[in-house]
N, C-alpha and C positions, 0 to 999 in steps of 0.2 A: 393371777387374773380375774377379776372382779367378778360379781355378781354382775352388773353391767354388761362387760366385755362377752362374760359368755352368754348372754341374752341375742346378745349381736350375732354370736360366731350360727349359735343357732337355728334366727331367723336368718342368715345369710345360705347357712350348709340347706337347710330346708326348702328355702324360699318361699315360707310362708309365716304368718302371724297367729295361723290358727292353735290355740288350746284345747286338745280333747279331754274334756271331764269323764270320769269315772264314779258314776253313783248307783251301783247295783239296788235294786229295791226289795226289799225281802218278801212283798206281795207278790213277785213274779219269780222270785230266787229263792226257796224256803230254806235253802242251805246255805255253808260256805262253797261247797263243790260248785254248786250250779253256779253263784256268783263268780267264784274264777272261771268257768268257763267263758262265761259270757263276758267278762273283763277281757281275757286272753284275748278271745274272738275278735272284739271291738279295737284291742290296740292291733293285732292284725292286720284288720282291713284299714286302719286308720293313721297309722303311724308316717307313712309315706308322704303324707299332705299336712302334718302339722310340723310345729317347732318345738310342743313340751304336752305335756299328759297331766291331768290335776283332777288325784284320786280326794276325795275326800271323807276323809280316816271316820266320820261319825259312820255311812254303810257301809263300812267296814267292822265296826266297833260293834254294830247291833246283831252281828255274828258272834258274838264272845272271841276266846280265847284262837278259835280257827280261822274267824273274819281277819286278825293281824297278822297269821300267820300267812293269809293268802295275800295279805298286803303286802310283805314280804317277798313272796315268790315272784309280786309281780312287777317288782322294783328291776328283778333282773329283766325281764321284757324290754325294759324302755333302754335305748341305747344309748352310748356314751354322747352321741352330735343331737341329742334330745334332752333337754329340762324336765325331772319330775318335779311339778308344784306338787307339795301337801297341805293341801286344804284342813287348818286343825283349827286356827283362829284362835290359836292356844294365847295365854297372858297370865300372869303370874307377881308376886315378889320376888325379889332378885335370886334368889337362890332354887326356889322353885322353877322358875324360867330357866335355869342354868339345865335341870331334871329333863326338863321339857326339850331344852335343843339337845342335849346328850342324846336321845330318845330317838329323835325326828332327822336329825345330821349323820350321828354315828351310828346309832342303830339302823334306823330303817334306810339312810344312804339319799336324802329328800337334798336339791340344788337349792331351795328355796321353799318355806314356811309362809302361812299367811299368819299373821299376828295381831291382835287387838292392841291396841296402843294406848288405851283408857285411863291402864293403870299408872302411867308415866314411862319417862326412860328408863328406868330400872327396867322395868317388865320387857323392855324393849332389847336392851342392851346385849344379853348375852348369846341372841341372833344375829345382830348387827357385828358382832366382833369377831363370827366365823367367817373368815377372810377365802372369797371364791363362792360362798355361799349367798343366797338372798332374804332378806325378811319383809314380807311383803305384806304391809299395815293398811288395815280396813281405816279408811278415808270416808267414801260416802257407799256405802253398800246397796246391792240389787234389790233389798226388798224394802216395801212399800214403808215398813214404822223406822226405816233409815230417816225420814224425815222426824221424827219425836224427838233426838239427841245430834243428830251430826249434822243436821240444816240448821240447829239455833244458833242464834247471834251471841255472839262475845260483848263484850262491855263495847267494844270498838264498833259494833256492827256487823264482824266477822263470822261468816258463818263456821261451824267448829271444822267442818270438813277442811277447809281453807287451811285452817289453824292447823291441823294434822301437818297436812303435805308441808308447810312451813317446818313445821316445827323436824318433819324427816329430813329435811335439808339438812338445820342444825344438826340434829343426832349423828347423821353418816355422811361425811362428804366423799367417803372413799369406794360408792360403788354398790354395793351393800343393800343399800332400803328401795322400798319399790314401795306403790300403792295402788291398794285394790277399788276401784271406781268402777260402780256400775253401770252398765250400758242402758239401763232403765231412766238415766238421767245425762244424755248428753249435754245438758248445760252444764251439770255439774263436773262432768270430764272434762270440757272445756276450760273452765275455771281451774279443775287442779295444773292442767295442764300447762297454763300462765303460770302459775304459782311457780309450780315444778318443773322448766322443761328441760329436764334433762333426766331425771327419775323412769325408771322401769315401771310401769301399769300392767294392772291384770283387769283383764274386762269381763265379769260375767253377768250373766244376767239374760243374755241373746237366747232366741227360744222360745224355750215353755212360759220364760218370766217376760217375755213382749217387748226385750231390750230393742233399741234400734241400731241394728247393725250399720249401717252406711256414716250413720250421724255423728254417732261414738266413736265410732273408729277413726274418721277423719278428725273431729277432735282432738283425742288420745294419742293420735302419730306425733313424736319427736321432729322437728326438724328435717331431718335425716330421710321421714318415711319409714322408722324403728322404732324400736322401743316400748315394745306395744305386745302383749298378745292378748288375744282374744278368747276366751273361755267359753265354750260351747259344749253341755253334753245330752241331756234327754235329746236335742233336736239332731244327734247325731247317731246316739246310740238307738232310739226305737225311731231312725227314719222309714218310714215305710219303702222308699229306694234302696233301703239298707245302706249301713256307715261309709261303708268305702265311697259309695257316691254321693252321698251328704257331706263327707269331710272333705270331698273332691269339689265339689259346689261352692263348699263354703270359703274353699281357699282362692277360689278361683275370684268370687265375690271381695274378699278383705284384699287381693292383689290388684285390683281393678280399681278399690279407693285410694290404696297408695299411687299409682300412677297417676291417677286422676289429681289428689291432692298435691304429688308434686308439680304437679304444672300448672295448679293454680296459683296466679300471683299472691304475694301476702297482701293484704290491705293494709 
């Protein structure tokens, strides 16, 4: 089963488009043990409401070797019917990219990895060639600086982020490629979905970064009301009402968007 089909199964089994982010802050969690307790508690509270979990490796690497060991142990807490999306944003020349792929897919057990496509196809190929796993290409990221490069027009006027989406479909017709598009730019989400109607998408940026949950999600859903993970980190883990209540509420909002979008006739 390819990654796109695995995402479909995870969404169906969980009834959710929510991806819970794990970003332990060293300012509040001064050592790896504290980070592990915090992450484990977050997972316990939220897994029933999510289709996927997204640890950002930088927040674990900041603790050194102990932080990476925490990430390995947390992997065991994610059940088979949920996806582990490792946010590493890695990319390099081919043989180095192969080492990244082995470390994250074989060593850590990632179901999908975020990948920077700006070095070209050879830097992405080792991730795309892992059947059943996903390579989520940074397309139009959620940070404000994304406009510096990813929104710049090519010679024919096509924004670079749209060109990346088109390349992803050329590089992988087999269900491994996906796209990362920030919920902070709903118009870009819509443009990417038009370019790539079938590719899985990861939408970060909801919550602390101010992403537009309803607008971006509606724009990113595929024709079946799926094909999408909405990643939320701090707005769940640090919610005053607690992570379980926050995750439940976000799942309900996402489900309402799915229902409304499917009921709206295509224009």
